[in-house]
PDB file of N, CA, C and O in Angstrom:
ATOM      1  N   GLU A   1      11.329   7.999 -32.975  1.00  0.00           N
ATOM      2  CA  GLU A   1      10.370   7.615 -31.327  1.00  0.00           C
ATOM      3  C   GLU A   1      10.382   5.717 -31.570  1.00  0.00           C
ATOM      4  O   GLU A   1       9.934   5.171 -32.579  1.00  0.00           O
ATOM      5  N   GLU A   2      10.996   4.994 -30.395  1.00  0.00           N
ATOM      6  CA  GLU A   2      10.852   3.401 -30.373  1.00  0.00           C
ATOM      7  C   GLU A   2       9.787   3.994 -29.403  1.00  0.00           C
ATOM      8  O   GLU A   2       9.413   5.064 -28.923  1.00  0.00           O
ATOM      9  N   ASP A   3       9.432   2.189 -29.400  1.00  0.00           N
ATOM     10  CA  ASP A   3       7.621   1.696 -29.261  1.00  0.00           C
ATOM     11  C   ASP A   3       7.740   0.551 -28.724  1.00  0.00           C
ATOM     12  O   ASP A   3       7.377  -0.520 -29.211  1.00  0.00           O
ATOM     13  N   THR A   4       8.184   0.710 -27.837  1.00  0.00           N
ATOM     14  CA  THR A   4       8.378  -0.400 -26.699  1.00  0.00           C
ATOM     15  C   THR A   4       7.010  -1.356 -26.422  1.00  0.00           C
ATOM     16  O   THR A   4       6.802  -2.512 -26.053  1.00  0.00           O
ATOM     17  N   GLY A   5       6.141  -0.098 -26.851  1.00  0.00           N
ATOM     18  CA  GLY A   5       4.459  -1.326 -26.277  1.00  0.00           C
ATOM     19  C   GLY A   5       4.624  -1.519 -24.269  1.00  0.00           C
ATOM     20  O   GLY A   5       4.147  -2.389 -23.542  1.00  0.00           O
ATOM     21  N   ARG A   6       5.273  -0.611 -24.009  1.00  0.00           N
ATOM     22  CA  ARG A   6       5.207   0.261 -22.502  1.00  0.00           C
ATOM     23  C   ARG A   6       4.383   1.375 -22.234  1.00  0.00           C
ATOM     24  O   ARG A   6       5.108   2.344 -22.460  1.00  0.00           O
ATOM     25  N   GLY A   7       3.219   1.801 -21.860  1.00  0.00           N
ATOM     26  CA  GLY A   7       3.019   3.141 -21.736  1.00  0.00           C
ATOM     27  C   GLY A   7       2.996   3.478 -19.727  1.00  0.00           C
ATOM     28  O   GLY A   7       3.130   2.738 -18.752  1.00  0.00           O
ATOM     29  N   VAL A   8       2.789   4.747 -19.879  1.00  0.00           N
ATOM     30  CA  VAL A   8       2.397   5.175 -18.383  1.00  0.00           C
ATOM     31  C   VAL A   8       1.080   6.251 -18.812  1.00  0.00           C
ATOM     32  O   VAL A   8       0.737   6.793 -19.863  1.00  0.00           O
ATOM     33  N   LYS A   9       0.729   6.242 -17.864  1.00  0.00           N
ATOM     34  CA  LYS A   9      -0.562   6.651 -17.777  1.00  0.00           C
ATOM     35  C   LYS A   9      -0.100   8.082 -17.562  1.00  0.00           C
ATOM     36  O   LYS A   9       1.064   8.460 -17.425  1.00  0.00           O
ATOM     37  N   ILE A  10      -0.907   8.613 -17.557  1.00  0.00           N
ATOM     38  CA  ILE A  10      -0.853  10.583 -16.775  1.00  0.00           C
ATOM     39  C   ILE A  10      -2.186  11.200 -16.978  1.00  0.00           C
ATOM     40  O   ILE A  10      -2.979  11.209 -17.919  1.00  0.00           O
ATOM     41  N   GLY A  11      -2.171  11.812 -15.562  1.00  0.00           N
ATOM     42  CA  GLY A  11      -3.363  12.281 -15.071  1.00  0.00           C
ATOM     43  C   GLY A  11      -3.743  12.910 -16.140  1.00  0.00           C
ATOM     44  O   GLY A  11      -2.946  13.034 -17.071  1.00  0.00           O
ATOM     45  N   ILE A  12      -5.358  13.561 -16.235  1.00  0.00           N
ATOM     46  CA  ILE A  12      -6.084  13.787 -17.054  1.00  0.00           C
ATOM     47  C   ILE A  12      -5.849  15.506 -16.594  1.00  0.00           C
ATOM     48  O   ILE A  12      -5.987  16.474 -17.342  1.00  0.00           O
ATOM     49  N   GLY A  13      -5.451  15.516 -15.113  1.00  0.00           N
ATOM     50  CA  GLY A  13      -5.474  16.889 -14.516  1.00  0.00           C
ATOM     51  C   GLY A  13      -4.547  18.004 -14.701  1.00  0.00           C
ATOM     52  O   GLY A  13      -4.526  19.214 -14.478  1.00  0.00           O
ATOM     53  N   LEU A  14      -3.741  17.051 -15.230  1.00  0.00           N
ATOM     54  CA  LEU A  14      -2.084  18.486 -16.084  1.00  0.00           C
ATOM     55  C   LEU A  14      -2.618  18.401 -17.288  1.00  0.00           C
ATOM     56  O   LEU A  14      -3.136  17.764 -18.205  1.00  0.00           O
ATOM     57  N   PRO A  15      -2.025  19.865 -16.568  1.00  0.00           N
ATOM     58  CA  PRO A  15      -1.982  20.863 -17.616  1.00  0.00           C
ATOM     59  C   PRO A  15      -0.974  20.552 -18.648  1.00  0.00           C
ATOM     60  O   PRO A  15       0.024  19.931 -18.282  1.00  0.00           O
ATOM     61  N   ASP A  16      -1.090  20.892 -19.875  1.00  0.00           N
ATOM     62  CA  ASP A  16      -0.638  20.646 -21.613  1.00  0.00           C
ATOM     63  C   ASP A  16       0.641  20.635 -20.942  1.00  0.00           C
ATOM     64  O   ASP A  16       1.273  19.584 -21.047  1.00  0.00           O
ATOM     65  N   LEU A  17       1.256  21.743 -20.155  1.00  0.00           N
ATOM     66  CA  LEU A  17       2.980  21.577 -21.322  1.00  0.00           C
ATOM     67  C   LEU A  17       3.532  20.986 -19.650  1.00  0.00           C
ATOM     68  O   LEU A  17       4.595  20.403 -19.437  1.00  0.00           O
ATOM     69  N   ALA A  18       2.769  21.241 -18.904  1.00  0.00           N
ATOM     70  CA  ALA A  18       3.456  20.117 -18.335  1.00  0.00           C
ATOM     71  C   ALA A  18       3.450  18.960 -18.328  1.00  0.00           C
ATOM     72  O   ALA A  18       4.269  18.241 -17.756  1.00  0.00           O
ATOM     73  N   ARG A  19       2.316  18.551 -19.107  1.00  0.00           N
ATOM     74  CA  ARG A  19       2.647  16.696 -19.579  1.00  0.00           C
ATOM     75  C   ARG A  19       3.211  16.624 -20.446  1.00  0.00           C
ATOM     76  O   ARG A  19       3.352  15.516 -20.964  1.00  0.00           O
ATOM     77  N   LYS A  20       3.848  17.867 -21.060  1.00  0.00           N
ATOM     78  CA  LYS A  20       4.527  17.114 -22.833  1.00  0.00           C
ATOM     79  C   LYS A  20       5.545  18.113 -22.133  1.00  0.00           C
ATOM     80  O   LYS A  20       5.664  19.128 -22.820  1.00  0.00           O
ATOM     81  N   GLN A  21       6.290  18.140 -21.016  1.00  0.00           N
ATOM     82  CA  GLN A  21       7.472  18.019 -20.482  1.00  0.00           C
ATOM     83  C   GLN A  21       7.209  17.108 -20.180  1.00  0.00           C
ATOM     84  O   GLN A  21       7.677  16.337 -21.018  1.00  0.00           O
ATOM     85  N   LEU A  22       6.427  16.277 -19.045  1.00  0.00           N
ATOM     86  CA  LEU A  22       6.662  15.304 -18.510  1.00  0.00           C
ATOM     87  C   LEU A  22       6.913  13.851 -19.458  1.00  0.00           C
ATOM     88  O   LEU A  22       7.514  12.858 -19.048  1.00  0.00           O
ATOM     89  N   LYS A  23       6.334  13.999 -20.722  1.00  0.00           N
ATOM     90  CA  LYS A  23       6.190  13.294 -21.518  1.00  0.00           C
ATOM     91  C   LYS A  23       7.629  13.145 -22.271  1.00  0.00           C
ATOM     92  O   LYS A  23       8.164  12.040 -22.368  1.00  0.00           O
ATOM     93  N   ALA A  24       8.392  14.676 -22.952  1.00  0.00           N
ATOM     94  CA  ALA A  24      10.047  14.103 -23.066  1.00  0.00           C
ATOM     95  C   ALA A  24      10.543  13.826 -21.742  1.00  0.00           C
ATOM     96  O   ALA A  24      11.001  12.731 -21.419  1.00  0.00           O
ATOM     97  N   PHE A  25      10.434  14.979 -20.855  1.00  0.00           N
ATOM     98  CA  PHE A  25      11.652  13.733 -19.742  1.00  0.00           C
ATOM     99  C   PHE A  25      12.101  12.417 -19.452  1.00  0.00           C
ATOM    100  O   PHE A  25      13.130  11.762 -19.619  1.00  0.00           O
ATOM    101  N   LEU A  26      10.309  12.162 -18.671  1.00  0.00           N
ATOM    102  CA  LEU A  26      10.312  10.229 -19.543  1.00  0.00           C
ATOM    103  C   LEU A  26      10.366   9.626 -20.899  1.00  0.00           C
ATOM    104  O   LEU A  26      10.428   8.400 -20.997  1.00  0.00           O
ATOM    105  N   ARG A  27      10.347  10.451 -22.049  1.00  0.00           N
ATOM    106  CA  ARG A  27      11.136   9.368 -23.276  1.00  0.00           C
ATOM    107  C   ARG A  27      13.912  10.308 -22.982  1.00  0.00           C
ATOM    108  O   ARG A  27      15.006  10.069 -23.492  1.00  0.00           O
ATOM    109  N   GLU A  28      13.577  10.825 -22.372  1.00  0.00           N
ATOM    110  CA  GLU A  28      14.709  10.855 -22.129  1.00  0.00           C
ATOM    111  C   GLU A  28      15.187  10.634 -21.405  1.00  0.00           C
ATOM    112  O   GLU A  28      16.339  11.067 -21.439  1.00  0.00           O
ATOM    113  N   ASN A  29      14.760   9.725 -20.009  1.00  0.00           N
ATOM    114  CA  ASN A  29      14.938   9.313 -19.361  1.00  0.00           C
ATOM    115  C   ASN A  29      14.702   7.632 -19.442  1.00  0.00           C
ATOM    116  O   ASN A  29      14.792   6.972 -18.407  1.00  0.00           O
ATOM    117  N   ALA A  30      14.380   6.958 -20.800  1.00  0.00           N
ATOM    118  CA  ALA A  30      13.758   5.672 -20.589  1.00  0.00           C
ATOM    119  C   ALA A  30      14.511   5.156 -19.771  1.00  0.00           C
ATOM    120  O   ALA A  30      14.335   5.030 -18.559  1.00  0.00           O
ATOM    121  N   ASP A  31      15.525   4.783 -20.507  1.00  0.00           N
ATOM    122  CA  ASP A  31      17.079   4.164 -19.586  1.00  0.00           C
ATOM    123  C   ASP A  31      16.950   3.752 -17.979  1.00  0.00           C
ATOM    124  O   ASP A  31      17.056   2.724 -17.310  1.00  0.00           O
ATOM    125  N   MET A  32      16.751   4.720 -17.823  1.00  0.00           N
ATOM    126  CA  MET A  32      16.829   4.798 -16.163  1.00  0.00           C
ATOM    127  C   MET A  32      15.766   4.149 -15.403  1.00  0.00           C
ATOM    128  O   MET A  32      15.954   3.929 -14.207  1.00  0.00           O
ATOM    129  N   PHE A  33      14.636   3.808 -15.985  1.00  0.00           N
ATOM    130  CA  PHE A  33      13.250   3.355 -15.727  1.00  0.00           C
ATOM    131  C   PHE A  33      13.498   1.726 -15.113  1.00  0.00           C
ATOM    132  O   PHE A  33      14.284   1.141 -15.859  1.00  0.00           O
ATOM    133  N   ALA A  34      13.188   1.141 -14.340  1.00  0.00           N
ATOM    134  CA  ALA A  34      13.190  -0.798 -14.764  1.00  0.00           C
ATOM    135  C   ALA A  34      11.293  -1.022 -14.704  1.00  0.00           C
ATOM    136  O   ALA A  34      10.464  -0.405 -14.035  1.00  0.00           O
ATOM    137  N   TRP A  35      11.104  -2.205 -15.742  1.00  0.00           N
ATOM    138  CA  TRP A  35       9.874  -1.986 -15.552  1.00  0.00           C
ATOM    139  C   TRP A  35      10.013  -3.243 -15.566  1.00  0.00           C
ATOM    140  O   TRP A  35       9.638  -3.737 -16.629  1.00  0.00           O
ATOM    141  N   ASN A  36      10.612  -4.361 -14.407  1.00  0.00           N
ATOM    142  CA  ASN A  36      10.580  -4.947 -14.001  1.00  0.00           C
ATOM    143  C   ASN A  36      11.745  -6.115 -13.405  1.00  0.00           C
ATOM    144  O   ASN A  36      11.563  -6.868 -14.361  1.00  0.00           O
ATOM    145  N   ALA A  37      12.823  -6.872 -12.557  1.00  0.00           N
ATOM    146  CA  ALA A  37      13.134  -6.924 -11.806  1.00  0.00           C
ATOM    147  C   ALA A  37      14.498  -7.279 -11.793  1.00  0.00           C
ATOM    148  O   ALA A  37      15.337  -7.106 -10.909  1.00  0.00           O
ATOM    149  N   THR A  38      14.616  -7.913 -13.142  1.00  0.00           N
ATOM    150  CA  THR A  38      15.314  -8.459 -14.126  1.00  0.00           C
ATOM    151  C   THR A  38      16.153  -7.393 -14.845  1.00  0.00           C
ATOM    152  O   THR A  38      17.290  -7.753 -15.147  1.00  0.00           O
ATOM    153  N   GLU A  39      15.800  -6.178 -15.162  1.00  0.00           N
ATOM    154  CA  GLU A  39      16.056  -4.420 -15.284  1.00  0.00           C
ATOM    155  C   GLU A  39      16.680  -3.919 -14.662  1.00  0.00           C
ATOM    156  O   GLU A  39      17.232  -2.826 -14.785  1.00  0.00           O
ATOM    157  N   MET A  40      16.703  -5.167 -13.332  1.00  0.00           N
ATOM    158  CA  MET A  40      17.010  -3.865 -12.127  1.00  0.00           C
ATOM    159  C   MET A  40      18.880  -4.296 -11.595  1.00  0.00           C
ATOM    160  O   MET A  40      19.332  -4.339 -10.451  1.00  0.00           O
ATOM    161  N   PRO A  41      19.399  -4.483 -12.551  1.00  0.00           N
ATOM    162  CA  PRO A  41      21.768  -5.105 -11.664  1.00  0.00           C
ATOM    163  C   PRO A  41      21.519  -4.937 -10.012  1.00  0.00           C
ATOM    164  O   PRO A  41      20.721  -4.193  -9.442  1.00  0.00           O
ATOM    165  N   GLY A  42      22.384  -5.791  -9.499  1.00  0.00           N
ATOM    166  CA  GLY A  42      23.043  -5.973  -7.755  1.00  0.00           C
ATOM    167  C   GLY A  42      21.613  -5.865  -7.343  1.00  0.00           C
ATOM    168  O   GLY A  42      21.729  -5.573  -6.153  1.00  0.00           O
ATOM    169  N   PHE A  43      19.537  -5.956  -7.759  1.00  0.00           N
ATOM    170  CA  PHE A  43      18.679  -5.702  -7.209  1.00  0.00           C
ATOM    171  C   PHE A  43      18.389  -7.847  -6.955  1.00  0.00           C
ATOM    172  O   PHE A  43      18.405  -8.643  -7.894  1.00  0.00           O
ATOM    173  N   ASP A  44      18.167  -8.220  -5.480  1.00  0.00           N
ATOM    174  CA  ASP A  44      18.099  -9.004  -5.472  1.00  0.00           C
ATOM    175  C   ASP A  44      16.553  -9.392  -5.371  1.00  0.00           C
ATOM    176  O   ASP A  44      15.819  -8.832  -4.557  1.00  0.00           O
ATOM    177  N   PRO A  45      16.061 -10.469  -6.322  1.00  0.00           N
ATOM    178  CA  PRO A  45      14.151 -10.576  -7.134  1.00  0.00           C
ATOM    179  C   PRO A  45      13.759 -10.894  -5.795  1.00  0.00           C
ATOM    180  O   PRO A  45      12.661 -10.646  -5.298  1.00  0.00           O
ATOM    181  N   ASN A  46      14.778 -11.489  -5.218  1.00  0.00           N
ATOM    182  CA  ASN A  46      13.285 -12.207  -3.968  1.00  0.00           C
ATOM    183  C   ASN A  46      13.456 -11.663  -2.521  1.00  0.00           C
ATOM    184  O   ASN A  46      13.342 -12.146  -1.394  1.00  0.00           O
ATOM    185  N   VAL A  47      13.772 -10.478  -3.026  1.00  0.00           N
ATOM    186  CA  VAL A  47      13.655  -8.956  -1.406  1.00  0.00           C
ATOM    187  C   VAL A  47      12.395  -8.420  -1.548  1.00  0.00           C
ATOM    188  O   VAL A  47      11.884  -8.063  -0.487  1.00  0.00           O
ATOM    189  N   PRO A  48      11.519  -8.204  -2.893  1.00  0.00           N
ATOM    190  CA  PRO A  48      10.350  -8.254  -2.809  1.00  0.00           C
ATOM    191  C   PRO A  48       9.099  -8.902  -2.976  1.00  0.00           C
ATOM    192  O   PRO A  48       8.236  -8.692  -3.828  1.00  0.00           O
ATOM    193  N   CYS A  49       9.127  -9.892  -1.844  1.00  0.00           N
ATOM    194  CA  CYS A  49       7.893 -10.617  -1.814  1.00  0.00           C
ATOM    195  C   CYS A  49       5.801  -9.900  -1.629  1.00  0.00           C
ATOM    196  O   CYS A  49       5.312  -8.771  -1.680  1.00  0.00           O
ATOM    197  N   HIS A  50       5.439 -10.751  -1.501  1.00  0.00           N
ATOM    198  CA  HIS A  50       4.445 -11.156  -0.930  1.00  0.00           C
ATOM    199  C   HIS A  50       3.467 -11.667  -0.508  1.00  0.00           C
ATOM    200  O   HIS A  50       2.538 -11.822  -1.301  1.00  0.00           O
ATOM    201  N   GLN A  51       3.328 -12.057   0.708  1.00  0.00           N
ATOM    202  CA  GLN A  51       3.214 -13.443   1.809  1.00  0.00           C
ATOM    203  C   GLN A  51       1.930 -13.461   2.944  1.00  0.00           C
ATOM    204  O   GLN A  51       1.647 -12.701   3.870  1.00  0.00           O
ATOM    205  N   LEU A  52       1.622 -14.067   2.684  1.00  0.00           N
ATOM    206  CA  LEU A  52       0.979 -14.003   4.026  1.00  0.00           C
ATOM    207  C   LEU A  52       0.752 -14.914   4.774  1.00  0.00           C
ATOM    208  O   LEU A  52       0.102 -15.909   4.454  1.00  0.00           O
ATOM    209  N   THR A  53       1.296 -14.692   5.981  1.00  0.00           N
ATOM    210  CA  THR A  53       1.482 -16.015   7.030  1.00  0.00           C
ATOM    211  C   THR A  53      -0.025 -15.888   8.029  1.00  0.00           C
ATOM    212  O   THR A  53      -0.742 -15.111   8.659  1.00  0.00           O
ATOM    213  N   ILE A  54       0.167 -17.307   7.599  1.00  0.00           N
ATOM    214  CA  ILE A  54      -1.870 -17.429   8.146  1.00  0.00           C
ATOM    215  C   ILE A  54      -1.729 -19.715   8.687  1.00  0.00           C
ATOM    216  O   ILE A  54      -1.561 -20.799   8.129  1.00  0.00           O
ATOM    217  N   ASP A  55      -1.948 -19.146  10.032  1.00  0.00           N
ATOM    218  CA  ASP A  55      -1.961 -20.386  10.344  1.00  0.00           C
ATOM    219  C   ASP A  55      -3.230 -20.959   9.965  1.00  0.00           C
ATOM    220  O   ASP A  55      -4.291 -20.347  10.082  1.00  0.00           O
ATOM    221  N   PRO A  56      -3.090 -22.500   9.366  1.00  0.00           N
ATOM    222  CA  PRO A  56      -3.742 -23.510   8.941  1.00  0.00           C
ATOM    223  C   PRO A  56      -4.321 -24.221   9.694  1.00  0.00           C
ATOM    224  O   PRO A  56      -4.651 -25.363   9.375  1.00  0.00           O
ATOM    225  N   ALA A  57      -4.618 -23.590  11.092  1.00  0.00           N
ATOM    226  CA  ALA A  57      -5.190 -24.386  12.413  1.00  0.00           C
ATOM    227  C   ALA A  57      -6.436 -23.812  12.754  1.00  0.00           C
ATOM    228  O   ALA A  57      -7.344 -24.149  13.514  1.00  0.00           O
ATOM    229  N   ALA A  58      -6.166 -22.488  11.698  1.00  0.00           N
ATOM    230  CA  ALA A  58      -7.585 -21.241  12.718  1.00  0.00           C
ATOM    231  C   ALA A  58      -8.377 -21.230  12.080  1.00  0.00           C
ATOM    232  O   ALA A  58      -8.082 -21.631  10.954  1.00  0.00           O
ATOM    233  N   SER A  59      -9.322 -20.960  12.207  1.00  0.00           N
ATOM    234  CA  SER A  59     -10.930 -21.850  11.916  1.00  0.00           C
ATOM    235  C   SER A  59     -11.622 -19.871  11.007  1.00  0.00           C
ATOM    236  O   SER A  59     -11.597 -19.229  12.057  1.00  0.00           O
ATOM    237  N   ALA A  60     -11.917 -19.223  10.336  1.00  0.00           N
ATOM    238  CA  ALA A  60     -12.784 -18.321   9.860  1.00  0.00           C
ATOM    239  C   ALA A  60     -13.912 -18.242  10.329  1.00  0.00           C
ATOM    240  O   ALA A  60     -14.754 -19.128  10.474  1.00  0.00           O
ATOM    241  N   ILE A  61     -13.962 -16.758  10.669  1.00  0.00           N
ATOM    242  CA  ILE A  61     -14.991 -15.923  11.489  1.00  0.00           C
ATOM    243  C   ILE A  61     -15.367 -15.466  10.551  1.00  0.00           C
ATOM    244  O   ILE A  61     -14.700 -14.732   9.822  1.00  0.00           O
ATOM    245  N   VAL A  62     -16.812 -15.889  10.324  1.00  0.00           N
ATOM    246  CA  VAL A  62     -18.182 -15.232   9.723  1.00  0.00           C
ATOM    247  C   VAL A  62     -18.222 -14.056  10.864  1.00  0.00           C
ATOM    248  O   VAL A  62     -18.340 -14.338  12.056  1.00  0.00           O
ATOM    249  N   GLN A  63     -18.093 -12.486  10.304  1.00  0.00           N
ATOM    250  CA  GLN A  63     -18.987 -11.267  10.784  1.00  0.00           C
ATOM    251  C   GLN A  63     -20.513 -11.376  11.148  1.00  0.00           C
ATOM    252  O   GLN A  63     -21.166 -12.406  10.983  1.00  0.00           O
ATOM    253  N   ARG A  64     -20.893 -10.485  11.538  1.00  0.00           N
ATOM    254  CA  ARG A  64     -22.188 -10.291  11.688  1.00  0.00           C
ATOM    255  C   ARG A  64     -22.802  -9.041  10.044  1.00  0.00           C
ATOM    256  O   ARG A  64     -22.035  -8.251   9.493  1.00  0.00           O
ATOM    257  N   ARG A  65     -24.161  -9.230   9.682  1.00  0.00           N
ATOM    258  CA  ARG A  65     -24.459  -8.171   8.448  1.00  0.00           C
ATOM    259  C   ARG A  65     -25.626  -7.333   8.987  1.00  0.00           C
ATOM    260  O   ARG A  65     -26.731  -7.522   9.495  1.00  0.00           O
ATOM    261  N   ARG A  66     -24.695  -6.139   8.562  1.00  0.00           N
ATOM    262  CA  ARG A  66     -24.890  -4.811   9.106  1.00  0.00           C
ATOM    263  C   ARG A  66     -25.698  -4.780   7.947  1.00  0.00           C
ATOM    264  O   ARG A  66     -25.333  -5.113   6.819  1.00  0.00           O
ATOM    265  N   ARG A  67     -27.208  -4.217   8.393  1.00  0.00           N
ATOM    266  CA  ARG A  67     -28.429  -4.016   7.795  1.00  0.00           C
ATOM    267  C   ARG A  67     -27.991  -2.055   7.706  1.00  0.00           C
ATOM    268  O   ARG A  67     -27.554  -1.402   8.654  1.00  0.00           O
ATOM    269  N   GLN A  68     -28.338  -1.426   6.052  1.00  0.00           N
ATOM    270  CA  GLN A  68     -28.670  -0.549   6.036  1.00  0.00           C
ATOM    271  C   GLN A  68     -30.050   0.320   5.772  1.00  0.00           C
ATOM    272  O   GLN A  68     -30.766  -0.073   4.851  1.00  0.00           O
ATOM    273  N   SER A  69     -30.434   1.398   6.476  1.00  0.00           N
ATOM    274  CA  SER A  69     -31.390   2.141   6.164  1.00  0.00           C
ATOM    275  C   SER A  69     -31.673   1.942   4.516  1.00  0.00           C
ATOM    276  O   SER A  69     -30.765   1.699   3.721  1.00  0.00           O
ATOM    277  N   PRO A  70     -33.313   2.110   4.080  1.00  0.00           N
ATOM    278  CA  PRO A  70     -34.172   2.080   3.624  1.00  0.00           C
ATOM    279  C   PRO A  70     -33.250   2.689   2.307  1.00  0.00           C
ATOM    280  O   PRO A  70     -32.689   2.273   1.293  1.00  0.00           O
ATOM    281  N   GLU A  71     -33.581   4.425   3.311  1.00  0.00           N
ATOM    282  CA  GLU A  71     -32.979   5.090   2.217  1.00  0.00           C
ATOM    283  C   GLU A  71     -30.572   5.210   1.559  1.00  0.00           C
ATOM    284  O   GLU A  71     -29.938   5.851   0.721  1.00  0.00           O
ATOM    285  N   LYS A  72     -30.342   4.493   2.289  1.00  0.00           N
ATOM    286  CA  LYS A  72     -29.019   4.374   2.311  1.00  0.00           C
ATOM    287  C   LYS A  72     -28.747   2.910   1.141  1.00  0.00           C
ATOM    288  O   LYS A  72     -27.762   2.555   0.493  1.00  0.00           O
ATOM    289  N   ALA A  73     -29.889   2.450   1.260  1.00  0.00           N
ATOM    290  CA  ALA A  73     -29.504   1.272   0.791  1.00  0.00           C
ATOM    291  C   ALA A  73     -29.616   1.264  -0.656  1.00  0.00           C
ATOM    292  O   ALA A  73     -28.794   0.612  -1.299  1.00  0.00           O
ATOM    293  N   GLU A  74     -30.988   2.229  -1.537  1.00  0.00           N
ATOM    294  CA  GLU A  74     -31.693   3.035  -1.850  1.00  0.00           C
ATOM    295  C   GLU A  74     -30.771   3.531  -3.307  1.00  0.00           C
ATOM    296  O   GLU A  74     -30.844   3.335  -4.520  1.00  0.00           O
ATOM    297  N   ALA A  75     -29.664   4.474  -2.101  1.00  0.00           N
ATOM    298  CA  ALA A  75     -28.733   5.190  -2.219  1.00  0.00           C
ATOM    299  C   ALA A  75     -28.323   4.483  -3.366  1.00  0.00           C
ATOM    300  O   ALA A  75     -28.453   4.599  -4.584  1.00  0.00           O
ATOM    301  N   ALA A  76     -27.621   3.479  -2.329  1.00  0.00           N
ATOM    302  CA  ALA A  76     -26.547   1.957  -2.769  1.00  0.00           C
ATOM    303  C   ALA A  76     -26.517   1.860  -4.154  1.00  0.00           C
ATOM    304  O   ALA A  76     -25.651   1.842  -5.028  1.00  0.00           O
ATOM    305  N   GLU A  77     -27.925   1.794  -4.077  1.00  0.00           N
ATOM    306  CA  GLU A  77     -28.321   0.981  -5.243  1.00  0.00           C
ATOM    307  C   GLU A  77     -28.564   1.754  -6.688  1.00  0.00           C
ATOM    308  O   GLU A  77     -28.243   1.370  -7.813  1.00  0.00           O
ATOM    309  N   LYS A  78     -29.179   2.867  -6.319  1.00  0.00           N
ATOM    310  CA  LYS A  78     -28.159   3.721  -7.690  1.00  0.00           C
ATOM    311  C   LYS A  78     -27.126   4.318  -8.108  1.00  0.00           C
ATOM    312  O   LYS A  78     -26.759   4.486  -9.271  1.00  0.00           O
ATOM    313  N   ALA A  79     -26.395   4.816  -6.627  1.00  0.00           N
ATOM    314  CA  ALA A  79     -24.865   4.736  -6.738  1.00  0.00           C
ATOM    315  C   ALA A  79     -24.294   3.485  -7.676  1.00  0.00           C
ATOM    316  O   ALA A  79     -24.046   4.018  -8.758  1.00  0.00           O
ATOM    317  N   VAL A  80     -24.061   2.470  -7.741  1.00  0.00           N
ATOM    318  CA  VAL A  80     -23.522   1.266  -8.309  1.00  0.00           C
ATOM    319  C   VAL A  80     -23.970   0.993  -9.760  1.00  0.00           C
ATOM    320  O   VAL A  80     -23.213   0.626 -10.658  1.00  0.00           O
ATOM    321  N   LYS A  81     -25.342   1.224  -9.882  1.00  0.00           N
ATOM    322  CA  LYS A  81     -25.745   1.541 -11.488  1.00  0.00           C
ATOM    323  C   LYS A  81     -25.227   2.360 -12.586  1.00  0.00           C
ATOM    324  O   LYS A  81     -25.792   2.355 -13.679  1.00  0.00           O
TER     325      LYS A  81
END
């Protein structure tokens, strides 16, 4: 078994049999998956680029703060902790 330091996360909700089958499938077909754009022959790496078009003359607009009721604020505080 080859360990390349690459990993795939499998959800804990998957039954054991399906988990074993998925792991076996991924190991058998590992050469079919690409981890980065350089491993994809014939693929232009410039295609999947992220870019935000922002008008430099535009000014930021500050939105009005929306207050919660004390009950909701307390529940949110407890949920975050």
